[in-house]
C-alpha positions as CSV (number, residue, x, y, z in Angstrom):
1,M,7.8,-15.6,43.9
2,E,10.3,-18.3,43.0
3,V,7.8,-19.7,40.5
4,F,7.6,-16.3,38.8
5,D,11.3,-15.7,39.0
6,D,11.9,-19.1,37.3
7,E,9.3,-18.6,34.7
8,F,10.4,-15.0,33.8
9,D,14.2,-15.2,34.2
10,Y,15.5,-11.6,34.1
11,R,18.6,-12.8,32.2
12,E,16.5,-14.1,29.3
13,V,13.2,-12.1,29.4
14,A,13.4,-8.3,28.8
15,N,10.0,-7.5,30.2
16,H,10.3,-9.8,33.3
17,K,9.2,-7.1,35.7
18,D,5.9,-6.4,33.9
19,L,5.2,-10.2,33.6
20,T,5.9,-10.8,37.2
21,D,3.8,-7.9,38.4
22,L,0.8,-9.1,36.3
23,A,1.2,-12.7,37.4
24,V,1.4,-11.7,41.1
25,A,-1.7,-9.5,40.7
26,L,-3.6,-12.5,39.2
27,F,-2.3,-14.8,41.9
28,V,-3.4,-12.6,44.8
29,G,-6.7,-11.7,43.1
30,I,-6.2,-8.1,42.5
31,M,-7.1,-8.5,38.8
32,S,-9.6,-10.8,37.2
33,A,-8.3,-12.7,34.1
34,Q,-11.7,-12.1,32.5
35,A,-11.4,-8.3,32.9
36,A,-9.2,-8.1,29.7
37,P,-11.1,-7.4,26.6
38,S,-11.0,-10.2,24.1
39,G,-11.4,-10.4,20.4
40,G,-14.8,-12.2,20.8
41,G,-15.7,-15.7,21.5
42,G,-15.5,-17.5,24.8
43,D,-12.7,-18.2,27.1
44,S,-10.7,-21.1,25.7
45,N,-9.6,-22.7,29.0
46,G,-12.7,-22.0,31.1
47,L,-10.7,-22.0,34.4
48,P,-11.8,-19.6,37.1
49,W,-9.1,-17.4,38.5
50,G,-9.7,-18.2,42.1
51,R,-8.1,-21.3,43.6
52,D,-9.5,-24.6,42.5
53,K,-10.3,-27.0,45.3
54,D,-7.9,-29.6,43.8
55,E,-5.2,-27.2,42.9
56,D,-2.1,-26.5,45.0
57,E,-0.5,-23.1,45.2
58,L,2.4,-23.9,42.9
59,E,0.1,-25.0,40.1
60,R,-2.1,-21.9,40.6
61,A,1.1,-19.7,40.4
62,R,2.1,-21.4,37.2
63,R,-1.4,-20.9,35.7
64,C,-1.2,-17.2,36.6
65,A,2.3,-17.0,35.0
66,R,1.0,-18.6,31.8
67,E,-1.9,-16.1,31.7
68,A,0.5,-13.1,32.2
69,A,2.7,-14.4,29.4
70,R,-0.4,-14.9,27.2
71,R,-1.6,-11.3,27.8
72,I,1.7,-9.4,27.6
73,G,3.9,-11.8,25.7
74,K,7.5,-12.7,26.6
75,K,10.1,-10.4,25.0
76,P,13.5,-12.1,24.7
77,R,16.4,-10.2,26.0
78,T,18.7,-9.2,23.1
79,G,22.3,-8.1,23.1
80,R,25.6,-9.7,23.9
81,K,25.8,-12.4,26.5
82,R,29.0,-12.8,28.5
């Protein structure tokens, strides 16, 4: 969870909850990254969404966070900062 909290800082990202939820779902395998409809063509990165044999858990969490941000998009928090 620390990886996702760092990646989607609630003070900077307005939709941090949605991004974190999707990234966690990808990480634990509830969703398949290939399940999302695409605009055609193939997958650009070709990575499977299970754990790679050479990949540690932190790198896999970062990969899931990147995929969540790619799907939903980060929305910067607006307004006054103190």
